[in-house]
N, C-alpha and C positions, 0 to 999 in steps of 0.2 A: 580632699584626700587624693582623689584621682589626679588633680592638677599637680600635686606635690610629687606623686609617683612618676608622672610624665616628665616633669622637670628634672627629677633625679635621673631618669633613663636618658634624657637628652644630654645631661651633663656627663654621664658615664660614656655615652657614645662619642662625645667630643674629646674626652680624655683618651679613649681608645684610638681615635683618629690621630690625635697629636702624638701618641706614643709610637705609632706605626710610620710616621714620617721620618725620613733619613735626614739628619742634620747636614748642612752644607760642608762641614769639615770632614764628614765621613766619606766624601766622594772619592778619596784616594789620590787627589792631586794636591801637591804642596808647592808647586812652582820649581821644584828641584829638576824637573825635566828640562827646564829652560835655563838653568844655572843661576836662578835668582838667589839662592842661599850662598853660593860661592861669591857672587858679586857683593852681597851684603856683608859678608865676612871681610872681604878686601876693603870695602868702604869703611867699616868700623875700625879696621886696623890703621887706616890713614887718619883717623880723627884724633888720635893722641889724647883721649880722655875728654874731649869737648862734647858735653852732653847734647848741645843743640845739633851738632854734626851727627852724633849717633842717632838721635831722633829722626833726622832727615834720612839717614841710611835705612832705618827701620821702615819709615813710610814708603821709601822707594822700593824696598823689598816686598812690602804688602801690595803695592801697585803692580809690581812685576808679577807676583804670584797670581793676582786677580786676572791680569791680562793673559797670562799663560794658561790658566785653568778655565778661562771663559766665564768668570762670575759676573 
């Protein structure tokens, strides 16, 4: 019985710690400070509906944002 209570207490403590952690997306940096979004919009506009090109633009936007924000 005591082991169950200690296990439950440990689980609740882990949940509490997980809830207090800030997610990476909440840091307030989106890459817009470096112009990543504008570059991505221009890139997509040049793709003329080519889905592979659009995917490449999105991957480049994510890479730019990560580099800008220091992730």
